[in-house]
Steps between C-alpha positions, in 0.01 A plus 500: 500500500619478141280401210782541245756242397815597314637211297872539435619279214796469266501624142837425342764540773547521879776747587278806565246314712628586849530871423153511350346310790650755736339780299162330524522503880630858511259663254171316568263666747206261475514177702566198278588135499803401294541169319845436354566215259844339530538287189855373551642852532883484526608506864690826472182684404265307726723574800475872416123472474475313830679784678218730389219253574612349833290599800211647301165350601320589177727283282447149368731315264418241237800277436541305177799282418518589132493811285152621413379723222344825630146383421553187708617705799209741465254213510653375825438842652143520369421161652663588832319827574147555627528879518258717304779676309816366341798689362738292289838664462807356332837514668664763280267793571568801723198640682461856625340659804128425524491269200262242649268768638475651152411165345244417772339844475464472123350153536236616745423845359466413132402216588716239325573130488864560403721808538804557281778734619723709276810292427822693445792308354817606678620630837314749719508848354582376152394252238212489254138391499487122464212370291460305178350741246366203301245430774208740475150362458319187381275494198313224318585457132375269227761277337485212249507275808208677667479764775818558696632740756760752392713703737534857374800718604441779749450843344585722797858594586618301800754765606210732581400262780803610702380789715134441421245468781202383294383144549354312206384151413735290288487164329870410516761514771857405583555227759769658720261619770121457508236549769197265495179431678576139586156383387576586135703179481182307583373631165807476278680208659869478578795618293593279205806311625611392152595855397840662538435804278211723390319390816385861538287447188351182642408668829363811329278299268371285787400815689350654185290191433378497861394866474734600782554868563873573469610849603831674439624711794783726374560650845645167614846481348693171516849472355592183315876437494604301190773233530795667327650249554390235751772366728673185387342292779156609376554388142359148541166642607519785251543266202227269632260793520585613146523158337456557127311179425253559782456860384406386150253251649358770730421726207328219310304405811377858557398544137301176497356546848354843425432452127727793413582621150860510625695556818636858493875536469749232415761285669762772492441597863570143614809481279605833652464356849719205403764742372479691829608182672829527310566865586784447746741505209373836369642706787840338451485571126411865555784544751747354252370733232447829686722655770297561817568875493370540143134601462314305233155518346289196590204426273296272724160668555595532869504124559866465600563839659558467873548123485797267545537481123659845492639502854838675516441684172375844397194455272293789363134430408389559144304720449621690807335790681618617840694176545191284445370287215263708287355250255591387150588758234223612268711434192856455373565874490419528870723202579794649309467837670481336842799279426716796405379707796598228744830447319583868548418465870755218535343173386772280351294203378145402411383151597175331392352234729353202317140595571568825311663342193175584321615863503767413246231385257230753585710818505662433163664841451636489853648156433658621174644799685655276766644256244647773282635718781623279783674166542287210621720341766266225621212302356376185674172350624473752784672824397579722204750777578653791310810700598405869477863609516588318179341721236578356160744721305269555202237637734705766675483755221128466439374436853434864584287543192308179566423600856403850389235346276346340805 
């Protein structure tokens, strides 16, 4: 008989839910009870989910007539289960063989109150480690307003977690998938239902204050699939989840609630999510700009590669190694060399996604090289593009010398 409940809740969309539910049933060896929250999920997606759930005796469904924020749905699951262990997983995460066994084993062997898997952002076999580097440890500092908590950035390199087998205790976690001893909620209370962003900070600080033991298990790898972009019939929920006014209020609430010096990061992530909701026009723009047979350099830090945003096109990651994204360039010289290498291999354009516009300010010599050498053929709120075939006449004579210097 199972003593584990899996709570399956929405994060920011619904379209992957049926596929991911199917993976949970296929790749979970331990017996479990499943609670699914249906908070007014569009019929097309709920019908797909029902096909996976129908006939399974270990499934219960919580229906709600209106959209719920993720924290609200998680609280419904917490209240509904009496099992000793609870795994809360959001509906845009791919699990792998043995995932729940790995989490349960870490919880019992360490032992732990909460187990955190390794979150990879992107599809299976690809992607990057997903974690906010601003969230490291808590320290107490003296300020003119008295003692406060300050959240210090992590000092270790998150990419080294991929392939690691060493468990360790942590103070901060991402929310995508977490494994709990159910009784920890008797100590910390329920999720804060007034938050739509930075709720991972709120949960982490509640666990820290309670003295809970939180353990990171890198052997359990869960893939978070970002919404690039959400489907059009998911946009109402998507924009509700990422409401800008509520996000501002959430940050203020967290800072006051935990007496923080400041809440790490800024609102840019939430603004970015709101821009993502408008991404359907980006694919059309790219197709108008670039012939489908023409390879082009995509500066996107691997966020758009493999998504609908570049569907039907031939993007090349920047920096590229073996066909994969290889990280940001060390400096402008490296960026220029890589640009010209990829141009020689056939790249006809270079396109900057909006979340990489900072490159054009940070890599100043690279930006000057682009402006002086190639024609900028597009500049809007989402894209900046240069035509690599249109070398400016005054550059042709000196280009070989310039490149030789690099």
